[in-house]
N, CA and C atoms as an extended XYZ file, in Angstrom:
486
Properties=species:S:1:pos:R:3:atomname:S:1:resname:S:1:resid:I:1 pbc="F F F"
N         0.841       -1.181        0.000 N   UNK     1
C         0.000        0.000        0.000 CA  UNK     1
C         0.886        1.244        0.000 C   UNK     1
N         0.524        2.223       -0.810 N   UNK     2
C         1.295        3.456       -0.876 CA  UNK     2
C         0.918        4.362        0.274 C   UNK     2
N         1.922        4.929        0.907 N   UNK     3
C         1.667        5.867        1.997 CA  UNK     3
C         1.594        7.274        1.415 C   UNK     3
N         0.781        8.102        2.009 N   UNK     4
C         0.647        9.470        1.532 CA  UNK     4
C         1.831       10.275        2.026 C   UNK     4
N         2.851       10.389        1.178 N   UNK     5
C         4.074       11.067        1.594 CA  UNK     5
C         3.890       12.581        1.692 C   UNK     5
N         2.754       13.094        1.234 N   UNK     6
C         2.490       14.527        1.396 CA  UNK     6
C         2.386       14.902        2.865 C   UNK     6
N         1.976       13.944        3.699 N   UNK     7
C         1.731       14.234        5.106 CA  UNK     7
C         3.003       14.252        5.950 C   UNK     7
N         4.130       13.872        5.365 N   UNK     8
C         5.374       13.850        6.127 CA  UNK     8
C         5.829       15.289        6.337 C   UNK     8
N         6.090       15.626        7.566 N   UNK     9
C         6.504       16.983        7.898 CA  UNK     9
C         7.952       17.244        7.511 C   UNK     9
N         8.749       17.598        8.470 N   UNK    10
C        10.148       17.917        8.209 CA  UNK    10
C        10.951       16.628        8.006 C   UNK    10
N        11.189       16.307        6.769 N   UNK    11
C        11.968       15.110        6.466 CA  UNK    11
C        13.424       15.327        6.844 C   UNK    11
N        14.034       14.395        7.569 N   UNK    12
C        15.448       14.539        7.918 CA  UNK    12
C        16.338       14.089        6.769 C   UNK    12
N        15.943       14.452        5.535 N   UNK    13
C        16.661       14.001        4.348 CA  UNK    13
C        16.961       15.154        3.415 C   UNK    13
N        18.028       14.993        2.664 N   UNK    14
C        18.379       15.911        1.595 CA  UNK    14
C        18.488       15.058        0.332 C   UNK    14
N        18.066       15.600       -0.798 N   UNK    15
C        18.042       14.858       -2.058 CA  UNK    15
C        18.911       15.546       -3.088 C   UNK    15
N        19.783       14.775       -3.740 N   UNK    16
C        20.597       15.294       -4.835 CA  UNK    16
C        19.941       14.836       -6.132 C   UNK    16
N        19.263       15.740       -6.847 N   UNK    17
C        18.530       15.332       -8.048 CA  UNK    17
C        19.432       14.851       -9.192 C   UNK    17
N        20.689       15.255       -9.189 N   UNK    18
C        21.595       14.828      -10.261 CA  UNK    18
C        22.060       13.382      -10.088 C   UNK    18
N        22.296       12.989       -8.841 N   UNK    19
C        22.777       11.619       -8.591 CA  UNK    19
C        21.659       10.689       -8.135 C   UNK    19
N        20.554       11.258       -7.655 N   UNK    20
C        19.452       10.453       -7.154 CA  UNK    20
C        19.687        9.922       -5.748 C   UNK    20
N        20.720       10.418       -5.077 N   UNK    21
C        21.048        9.939       -3.729 CA  UNK    21
C        20.391       10.814       -2.662 C   UNK    21
N        20.122       10.191       -1.522 N   UNK    22
C        19.531       10.864       -0.372 CA  UNK    22
C        20.526       10.807        0.783 C   UNK    22
N        20.552       11.881        1.585 N   UNK    23
C        21.465       11.956        2.721 CA  UNK    23
C        20.701       12.454        3.940 C   UNK    23
N        21.101       11.965        5.118 N   UNK    24
C        20.488       12.431        6.355 CA  UNK    24
C        20.963       13.848        6.656 C   UNK    24
N        20.040       14.704        7.098 N   UNK    25
C        20.377       16.089        7.419 CA  UNK    25
C        20.604       16.290        8.909 C   UNK    25
N        20.364       15.254        9.707 N   UNK    26
C        20.616       15.328       11.145 CA  UNK    26
C        20.984       13.948       11.665 C   UNK    26
N        21.728       13.916       12.734 N   UNK    27
C        22.116       12.649       13.354 CA  UNK    27
C        21.019       12.181       14.293 C   UNK    27
N        20.616       10.919       14.131 N   UNK    28
C        19.627       10.296       15.007 CA  UNK    28
C        20.060        8.853       15.204 C   UNK    28
N        20.351        8.489       16.449 N   UNK    29
C        20.793        7.119       16.729 CA  UNK    29
C        22.076        6.798       15.985 C   UNK    29
N        22.066        5.701       15.256 N   UNK    30
C        23.264        5.301       14.509 CA  UNK    30
C        23.406        6.046       13.184 C   UNK    30
N        22.381        6.796       12.796 N   UNK    31
C        22.438        7.565       11.557 CA  UNK    31
C        23.185        8.873       11.796 C   UNK    31
N        24.157        9.135       10.991 N   UNK    32
C        24.960       10.350       11.129 CA  UNK    32
C        24.589       11.363       10.051 C   UNK    32
N        24.649       12.627       10.410 N   UNK    33
C        24.390       13.706        9.462 CA  UNK    33
C        25.356       13.563        8.286 C   UNK    33
N        24.823       13.646        7.061 N   UNK    34
C        25.639       13.528        5.856 CA  UNK    34
C        25.775       12.100        5.344 C   UNK    34
N        25.343       11.121        6.140 N   UNK    35
C        25.425        9.712        5.737 CA  UNK    35
C        24.359        9.430        4.670 C   UNK    35
N        24.703        8.565        3.711 N   UNK    36
C        23.735        8.199        2.681 CA  UNK    36
C        22.550        7.482        3.332 C   UNK    36
N        21.356        7.862        2.913 N   UNK    37
C        20.132        7.308        3.490 CA  UNK    37
C        19.587        6.194        2.609 C   UNK    37
N        18.990        5.217        3.247 N   UNK    38
C        18.264        4.191        2.524 CA  UNK    38
C        19.010        2.877        2.396 C   UNK    38
N        18.219        1.858        2.094 N   UNK    39
C        18.757        0.534        1.812 CA  UNK    39
C        18.115        0.040        0.526 C   UNK    39
N        18.856       -0.754       -0.210 N   UNK    40
C        18.359       -1.319       -1.452 CA  UNK    40
C        17.566       -2.579       -1.114 C   UNK    40
N        16.294       -2.584       -1.456 N   UNK    41
C        15.434       -3.721       -1.130 CA  UNK    41
C        15.646       -4.864       -2.126 C   UNK    41
N        15.128       -6.038       -1.769 N   UNK    42
C        15.229       -7.193       -2.667 CA  UNK    42
C        14.504       -6.949       -3.989 C   UNK    42
N        13.495       -6.087       -3.964 N   UNK    43
C        12.755       -5.800       -5.197 CA  UNK    43
C        13.466       -4.774       -6.078 C   UNK    43
N        14.587       -4.212       -5.599 N   UNK    44
C        15.384       -3.303       -6.421 CA  UNK    44
C        15.158       -1.828       -6.175 C   UNK    44
N        14.264       -1.473       -5.256 N   UNK    45
C        13.996       -0.066       -4.940 CA  UNK    45
C        14.794        0.360       -3.709 C   UNK    45
N        15.141        1.671       -3.654 N   UNK    46
C        15.739        2.238       -2.451 CA  UNK    46
C        14.613        2.601       -1.495 C   UNK    46
N        14.811        2.284       -0.215 N   UNK    47
C        13.796        2.532        0.804 CA  UNK    47
C        14.466        3.089        2.054 C   UNK    47
N        13.741        3.907        2.824 N   UNK    48
C        14.272        4.447        4.071 CA  UNK    48
C        13.181        4.344        5.131 C   UNK    48
N        13.610        4.092        6.350 N   UNK    49
C        12.668        4.024        7.462 CA  UNK    49
C        12.712        5.347        8.209 C   UNK    49
N        11.536        5.951        8.367 N   UNK    50
C        11.405        7.205        9.110 CA  UNK    50
C        10.351        6.949       10.173 C   UNK    50
N        10.771        7.024       11.415 N   UNK    51
C         9.868        6.645       12.497 CA  UNK    51
C         9.595        5.158       12.413 C   UNK    51
N         8.337        4.788       12.350 N   UNK    52
C         7.980        3.377       12.256 CA  UNK    52
C         7.563        2.964       10.852 C   UNK    52
N         7.658        3.890        9.896 N   UNK    53
C         7.219        3.602        8.533 CA  UNK    53
C         8.382        3.589        7.557 C   UNK    53
N         8.269        2.740        6.549 N   UNK    54
C         9.254        2.699        5.462 CA  UNK    54
C         8.682        3.411        4.247 C   UNK    54
N         9.546        4.122        3.541 N   UNK    55
C         9.131        4.871        2.364 CA  UNK    55
C        10.095        4.580        1.220 C   UNK    55
N         9.552        4.476        0.033 N   UNK    56
C        10.382        4.318       -1.154 CA  UNK    56
C        10.943        5.687       -1.523 C   UNK    56
N        12.239        5.721       -1.753 N   UNK    57
C        12.898        7.007       -1.976 CA  UNK    57
C        12.460        7.692       -3.272 C   UNK    57
N        12.075        6.928       -4.286 N   UNK    58
C        11.638        7.579       -5.526 CA  UNK    58
C        10.365        8.396       -5.296 C   UNK    58
N         9.561        8.028       -4.313 N   UNK    59
C         8.368        8.820       -3.985 CA  UNK    59
C         8.757       10.060       -3.170 C   UNK    59
N         9.726        9.883       -2.266 N   UNK    60
C        10.167       11.024       -1.447 CA  UNK    60
C        10.883       12.078       -2.295 C   UNK    60
N        11.445       11.685       -3.430 N   UNK    61
C        12.105       12.653       -4.312 CA  UNK    61
C        11.114       13.749       -4.709 C   UNK    61
N         9.879       13.373       -5.003 N   UNK    62
C         8.873       14.363       -5.394 CA  UNK    62
C         8.531       15.289       -4.236 C   UNK    62
N         8.443       14.747       -3.036 N   UNK    63
C         8.151       15.567       -1.859 CA  UNK    63
C         9.271       16.585       -1.650 C   UNK    63
N        10.520       16.126       -1.718 N   UNK    64
C        11.662       17.017       -1.479 CA  UNK    64
C        11.869       18.020       -2.619 C   UNK    64
N        11.351       17.717       -3.793 N   UNK    65
C        11.442       18.660       -4.915 CA  UNK    65
C        10.231       19.599       -4.942 C   UNK    65
N         9.324       19.435       -3.966 N   UNK    66
C         8.167       20.323       -3.866 CA  UNK    66
C         7.047       20.006       -4.829 C   UNK    66
N         7.020       18.786       -5.347 N   UNK    67
C         5.966       18.382       -6.281 CA  UNK    67
C         4.915       17.584       -5.522 C   UNK    67
N         3.651       18.003       -5.566 N   UNK    68
C         2.605       17.266       -4.852 CA  UNK    68
C         2.465       15.845       -5.396 C   UNK    68
N         2.301       14.895       -4.492 N   UNK    69
C         2.141       13.495       -4.878 CA  UNK    69
C         1.094       12.880       -3.956 C   UNK    69
N         0.212       12.091       -4.540 N   UNK    70
C        -0.830       11.444       -3.740 CA  UNK    70
C        -0.631        9.934       -3.774 C   UNK    70
N        -1.303        9.211       -2.897 N   UNK    71
C        -1.144        7.754       -2.860 CA  UNK    71
C        -1.542        7.050       -4.155 C   UNK    71
N        -2.402        7.676       -4.958 N   UNK    72
C        -2.820        7.015       -6.199 CA  UNK    72
C        -1.843        7.250       -7.346 C   UNK    72
N        -0.890        8.163       -7.166 N   UNK    73
C         0.114        8.412       -8.203 CA  UNK    73
C         1.149        7.298       -8.221 C   UNK    73
N         1.560        6.890       -9.407 N   UNK    74
C         2.687        5.982       -9.566 CA  UNK    74
C         3.887        6.817       -9.966 C   UNK    74
N         5.058        6.415       -9.500 N   UNK    75
C         6.303        7.040       -9.942 CA  UNK    75
C         6.967        6.056      -10.893 C   UNK    75
N         7.186        6.507      -12.113 N   UNK    76
C         7.772        5.658      -13.146 CA  UNK    76
C         9.258        5.964      -13.279 C   UNK    76
N        10.070        4.913      -13.354 N   UNK    77
C        11.486        5.055      -13.657 CA  UNK    77
C        11.620        4.931      -15.173 C   UNK    77
N        11.936        6.034      -15.830 N   UNK    78
C        11.952        6.096      -17.284 CA  UNK    78
C        12.839        5.007      -17.880 C   UNK    78
N        14.024        4.793      -17.314 N   UNK    79
C        14.955        3.803      -17.872 CA  UNK    79
C        14.702        2.384      -17.356 C   UNK    79
N        13.635        2.196      -16.589 N   UNK    80
C        13.228        0.908      -16.020 CA  UNK    80
C        14.193        0.392      -14.952 C   UNK    80
N        15.157        1.207      -14.535 N   UNK    81
C        16.095        0.832      -13.478 CA  UNK    81
C        15.527        1.338      -12.158 C   UNK    81
N        15.007        0.426      -11.345 N   UNK    82
C        14.311        0.791      -10.109 CA  UNK    82
C        15.199        1.506       -9.102 C   UNK    82
N        16.498        1.326       -9.186 N   UNK    83
C        17.392        1.955       -8.209 CA  UNK    83
C        17.913        3.313       -8.678 C   UNK    83
N        17.574        3.733       -9.896 N   UNK    84
C        18.024        5.013      -10.429 CA  UNK    84
C        17.001        6.090      -10.078 C   UNK    84
N        17.285        6.860       -9.025 N   UNK    85
C        16.363        7.891       -8.553 CA  UNK    85
C        16.762        9.293       -8.982 C   UNK    85
N        17.550        9.424      -10.045 N   UNK    86
C        17.871       10.749      -10.578 CA  UNK    86
C        16.583       11.428      -11.013 C   UNK    86
N        16.496       12.726      -10.775 N   UNK    87
C        15.268       13.459      -11.032 CA  UNK    87
C        14.817       13.336      -12.491 C   UNK    87
N        15.759       13.366      -13.443 N   UNK    88
C        15.358       13.293      -14.851 CA  UNK    88
C        14.939       11.877      -15.259 C   UNK    88
N        15.012       10.916      -14.340 N   UNK    89
C        14.596        9.548      -14.620 CA  UNK    89
C        13.247        9.219      -13.988 C   UNK    89
N        12.665       10.159      -13.261 N   UNK    90
C        11.406        9.909      -12.556 CA  UNK    90
C        10.284       10.747      -13.147 C   UNK    90
N         9.081       10.170      -13.179 N   UNK    91
C         7.917       10.933      -13.629 CA  UNK    91
C         6.675       10.378      -12.947 C   UNK    91
N         5.711       11.265      -12.671 N   UNK    92
C         4.431       10.856      -12.097 CA  UNK    92
C         3.507       10.422      -13.228 C   UNK    92
N         2.915        9.245      -13.071 N   UNK    93
C         2.027        8.716      -14.102 CA  UNK    93
C         0.862        7.989      -13.443 C   UNK    93
N        -0.121        7.691      -14.250 N   UNK    94
C        -1.206        6.829      -13.784 CA  UNK    94
C        -0.672        5.399      -13.763 C   UNK    94
N        -1.352        4.541      -13.051 N   UNK    95
C        -0.923        3.141      -12.994 CA  UNK    95
C        -0.942        2.523      -14.393 C   UNK    95
N        -1.949        2.867      -15.181 N   UNK    96
C        -2.055        2.334      -16.546 CA  UNK    96
C        -0.849        2.729      -17.397 C   UNK    96
N        -0.432        3.995      -17.322 N   UNK    97
C         0.741        4.435      -18.083 CA  UNK    97
C         2.016        3.796      -17.555 C   UNK    97
N         2.085        3.570      -16.251 N   UNK    98
C         3.269        2.936      -15.674 CA  UNK    98
C         3.413        1.509      -16.200 C   UNK    98
N         2.323        0.807      -16.352 N   UNK    99
C         2.369       -0.554      -16.870 CA  UNK    99
C         2.858       -0.578      -18.314 C   UNK    99
N         2.550        0.472      -19.072 N   UNK   100
C         2.992        0.519      -20.470 CA  UNK   100
C         4.513        0.593      -20.584 C   UNK   100
N         5.185        1.082      -19.545 N   UNK   101
C         6.644        1.178      -19.574 CA  UNK   101
C         7.267       -0.066      -18.939 C   UNK   101
N         6.785       -1.219      -19.329 N   UNK   102
C         7.342       -2.477      -18.847 CA  UNK   102
C         7.817       -3.279      -20.050 C   UNK   102
N         8.822       -4.102      -19.859 N   UNK   103
C         9.280       -4.929      -20.982 CA  UNK   103
C         8.269       -6.033      -21.276 C   UNK   103
N         8.463       -6.709      -22.394 N   UNK   104
C         7.620       -7.859      -22.715 CA  UNK   104
C         7.799       -8.908      -21.620 C   UNK   104
N         6.728       -9.630      -21.310 N   UNK   105
C         6.797      -10.658      -20.268 CA  UNK   105
C         7.768      -11.763      -20.663 C   UNK   105
N         8.310      -12.435      -19.649 N   UNK   106
C         9.232      -13.543      -19.904 CA  UNK   106
C         8.554      -14.676      -20.656 C   UNK   106
N         7.238      -14.798      -20.491 N   UNK   107
C         6.498      -15.855      -21.175 CA  UNK   107
C         6.172      -15.502      -22.622 C   UNK   107
N         6.499      -14.275      -23.034 N   UNK   108
C         6.244      -13.832      -24.400 CA  UNK   108
C         7.288      -14.467      -25.307 C   UNK   108
N         6.893      -15.451      -26.073 N   UNK   109
C         7.838      -16.203      -26.908 CA  UNK   109
C         8.402      -15.378      -28.051 C   UNK   109
N         7.670      -14.372      -28.506 N   UNK   110
C         8.149      -13.537      -29.598 CA  UNK   110
C         9.114      -12.454      -29.124 C   UNK   110
N         8.972      -12.048      -27.855 N   UNK   111
C         9.843      -11.009      -27.312 CA  UNK   111
C         9.416       -9.598      -27.677 C   UNK   111
N         8.227       -9.433      -28.221 N   UNK   112
C         7.727       -8.114      -28.617 CA  UNK   112
C         6.350       -7.902      -28.023 C   UNK   112
N         6.130       -6.725      -27.455 N   UNK   113
C         4.810       -6.400      -26.917 CA  UNK   113
C         3.844       -6.136      -28.067 C   UNK   113
N         2.565       -6.422      -27.831 N   UNK   114
C         1.458       -6.137      -28.742 CA  UNK   114
C         1.369       -7.075      -29.935 C   UNK   114
N         2.245       -8.077      -30.019 N   UNK   115
C         2.208       -9.017      -31.143 CA  UNK   115
C         2.118      -10.429      -30.601 C   UNK   115
N         1.205      -11.212      -31.189 N   UNK   116
C         1.122      -12.620      -30.814 CA  UNK   116
C         0.998      -13.462      -32.074 C   UNK   116
N         1.500      -14.681      -31.971 N   UNK   117
C         1.428      -15.588      -33.102 CA  UNK   117
C         0.046      -16.223      -33.119 C   UNK   117
N        -0.578      -16.196      -34.268 N   UNK   118
C        -1.924      -16.729      -34.443 CA  UNK   118
C        -1.858      -17.666      -35.644 C   UNK   118
N        -1.842      -18.966      -35.374 N   UNK   119
C        -1.604      -19.989      -36.400 CA  UNK   119
C        -0.239      -19.714      -37.025 C   UNK   119
N        -0.179      -19.460      -38.316 N   UNK   120
C         1.112      -19.163      -38.961 CA  UNK   120
C         1.251      -17.682      -39.278 C   UNK   120
N         0.427      -16.857      -38.636 N   UNK   121
C         0.459      -15.417      -38.892 CA  UNK   121
C         0.681      -14.677      -37.577 C   UNK   121
N         0.717      -13.340      -37.631 N   UNK   122
C         1.000      -12.515      -36.460 CA  UNK   122
C        -0.089      -11.474      -36.284 C   UNK   122
N        -0.696      -11.452      -35.108 N   UNK   123
C        -1.754      -10.500      -34.823 CA  UNK   123
C        -1.219       -9.383      -33.940 C   UNK   123
N        -1.607       -8.151      -34.273 N   UNK   124
C        -1.258       -6.983      -33.470 CA  UNK   124
C        -2.490       -6.614      -32.654 C   UNK   124
N        -2.339       -6.561      -31.323 N   UNK   125
C        -3.426       -6.174      -30.412 CA  UNK   125
C        -2.921       -5.041      -29.518 C   UNK   125
N        -3.686       -3.965      -29.494 N   UNK   126
C        -3.318       -2.812      -28.683 CA  UNK   126
C        -4.538       -2.398      -27.877 C   UNK   126
N        -4.374       -2.316      -26.556 N   UNK   127
C        -5.477       -1.994      -25.645 CA  UNK   127
C        -6.684       -2.900      -25.890 C   UNK   127
N        -6.421       -4.180      -26.132 N   UNK   128
C        -7.477       -5.168      -26.302 CA  UNK   128
C        -8.157       -5.151      -27.660 C   UNK   128
N        -7.688       -4.311      -28.580 N   UNK   129
C        -8.306       -4.225      -29.907 CA  UNK   129
C        -7.320       -4.725      -30.966 C   UNK   129
N        -7.826       -5.563      -31.863 N   UNK   130
C        -6.988       -6.080      -32.934 CA  UNK   130
C        -6.704       -4.972      -33.943 C   UNK   130
N        -5.455       -4.869      -34.352 N   UNK   131
C        -5.058       -3.903      -35.380 CA  UNK   131
C        -4.707       -4.618      -36.683 C   UNK   131
N        -5.019       -5.904      -36.736 N   UNK   132
C        -4.812       -6.647      -37.974 CA  UNK   132
C        -3.977       -7.895      -37.780 C   UNK   132
N        -4.003       -8.757      -38.814 N   UNK   133
C        -3.219       -9.990      -38.843 CA  UNK   133
C        -2.275       -9.889      -40.024 C   UNK   133
N        -1.005      -10.259      -39.817 N   UNK   134
C         0.035      -10.063      -40.819 CA  UNK   134
C         0.785      -11.355      -41.090 C   UNK   134
N         1.292      -11.465      -42.294 N   UNK   135
C         1.998      -12.675      -42.732 CA  UNK   135
C         3.324      -12.861      -41.997 C   UNK   135
N         4.039      -11.759      -41.744 N   UNK   136
C         5.367      -11.863      -41.130 CA  UNK   136
C         5.436      -11.044      -39.844 C   UNK   136
N         6.392      -11.406      -39.010 N   UNK   137
C         6.624      -10.667      -37.768 CA  UNK   137
C         7.048       -9.236      -38.085 C   UNK   137
N         7.852       -9.055      -39.115 N   UNK   138
C         8.323       -7.719      -39.488 CA  UNK   138
C         7.156       -6.804      -39.849 C   UNK   138
N         6.171       -7.339      -40.593 N   UNK   139
C         4.994       -6.538      -40.947 CA  UNK   139
C         4.214       -6.147      -39.694 C   UNK   139
N         4.069       -7.081      -38.776 N   UNK   140
C         3.341       -6.806      -37.532 CA  UNK   140
C         4.063       -5.733      -36.715 C   UNK   140
N         5.383       -5.841      -36.616 N   UNK   141
C         6.148       -4.842      -35.857 CA  UNK   141
C         6.085       -3.478      -36.530 C   UNK   141
N         6.037       -3.451      -37.847 N   UNK   142
C         5.901       -2.186      -38.568 CA  UNK   142
C         4.563       -1.530      -38.197 C   UNK   142
N         3.503       -2.332      -38.089 N   UNK   143
C         2.187       -1.797      -37.700 CA  UNK   143
C         2.236       -1.229      -36.287 C   UNK   143
N         2.919       -1.921      -35.371 N   UNK   144
C         3.043       -1.416      -33.999 CA  UNK   144
C         3.723       -0.055      -34.011 C   UNK   144
N         4.794        0.081      -34.800 N   UNK   145
C         5.499        1.378      -34.894 CA  UNK   145
C         4.607        2.448      -35.508 C   UNK   145
N         3.830        2.095      -36.556 N   UNK   146
C         2.931        3.057      -37.195 CA  UNK   146
C         1.856        3.532      -36.231 C   UNK   146
N         1.285        2.621      -35.477 N   UNK   147
C         0.267        3.006      -34.497 CA  UNK   147
C         0.882        3.936      -33.465 C   UNK   147
N         2.122        3.639      -33.057 N   UNK   148
C         2.810        4.497      -32.092 CA  UNK   148
C         3.030        5.891      -32.666 C   UNK   148
N         3.416        5.982      -33.932 N   UNK   149
C         3.660        7.280      -34.553 CA  UNK   149
C         2.376        8.092      -34.694 C   UNK   149
N         1.232        7.418      -34.774 N   UNK   150
C        -0.052        8.117      -34.854 CA  UNK   150
C        -0.474        8.663      -33.491 C   UNK   150
N         0.279        8.307      -32.458 N   UNK   151
C        -0.013        8.834      -31.134 CA  UNK   151
C        -1.057        8.057      -30.366 C   UNK   151
N        -1.182        6.775      -30.644 N   UNK   152
C        -2.173        5.978      -29.925 CA  UNK   152
C        -1.617        5.398      -28.635 C   UNK   152
N        -0.500        5.935      -28.151 N   UNK   153
C         0.088        5.549      -26.865 CA  UNK   153
C         0.373        4.056      -26.757 C   UNK   153
N         0.995        3.501      -27.777 N   UNK   154
C         1.330        2.089      -27.733 CA  UNK   154
C         2.588        1.894      -26.907 C   UNK   154
N         3.615        2.564      -27.293 N   UNK   155
C         4.885        2.469      -26.587 CA  UNK   155
C         5.138        3.808      -25.927 C   UNK   155
N         5.606        3.764      -24.699 N   UNK   156
C         5.799        4.993      -23.968 CA  UNK   156
C         7.102        5.666      -24.367 C   UNK   156
N         7.066        6.968      -24.524 N   UNK   157
C         8.268        7.773      -24.762 CA  UNK   157
C         8.341        8.815      -23.665 C   UNK   157
N         9.540        9.074      -23.135 N   UNK   158
C         9.636       10.056      -22.049 CA  UNK   158
C         9.196       11.444      -22.495 C   UNK   158
N         8.495       12.170      -21.632 N   UNK   159
C         8.072       13.520      -22.000 CA  UNK   159
C         9.267       14.467      -21.987 C   UNK   159
N         9.114       15.560      -22.704 N   UNK   160
C        10.158       16.589      -22.710 CA  UNK   160
C        10.207       17.234      -21.339 C   UNK   160
N        11.391       17.367      -20.754 N   UNK   161
C        11.548       18.060      -19.452 CA  UNK   161
C        11.722       19.525      -19.713 C   UNK   161
N        11.107       20.356      -18.873 N   UNK   162
C        11.234       21.814      -19.027 CA  UNK   162
C        12.293       22.333      -18.102 C   UNK   162
C-alpha cells in the first residue's frame, strides 16, 4: 500500500537530483548527518525508514522537490532501473501508463509487446483491440510502430523536461 508522503513533515533528508542519492540532514541514533540514506530492497527499490514507517525514496524525491504526490500516483522510472532515482529519470504517471513502460513478459515467446502468433500469422493487439493480422513478424512490428507514430500511446516515450 502506498503511503501518503504529502503528510510527512520535516523530512530529515536531503536529495541530490543529479545523482538520485539521499542523505540524512541530522544525526539520530546510529544515523549520522551527511550519511547516505536508505537501503536497497530485494525488489530493487531504495527505501528508508522514518519513524515506524518505510518509504520508497523515488516517492520522497517528489516531496523534497516540492511536487505534490498522492497515494494514487505511480512514480515511473523512465529507464526501467528501479534503483536510479535521478530526477530526470522519474515521472508521475497513472498506474495504466506505468504498466505501459514495462518490458515484454518472460512468457512472451516472440519477445515483442502487442504481437502474438496466431496460427502461422501474427496479430497486433493494442489496448485489447486487434489492429490486424500479418503474414510476417516484421509486418506486424511495422504496424506497432505506425500506431505508435499516430499517437495511440502504444509504446511509452519520455516527455520533454522543461
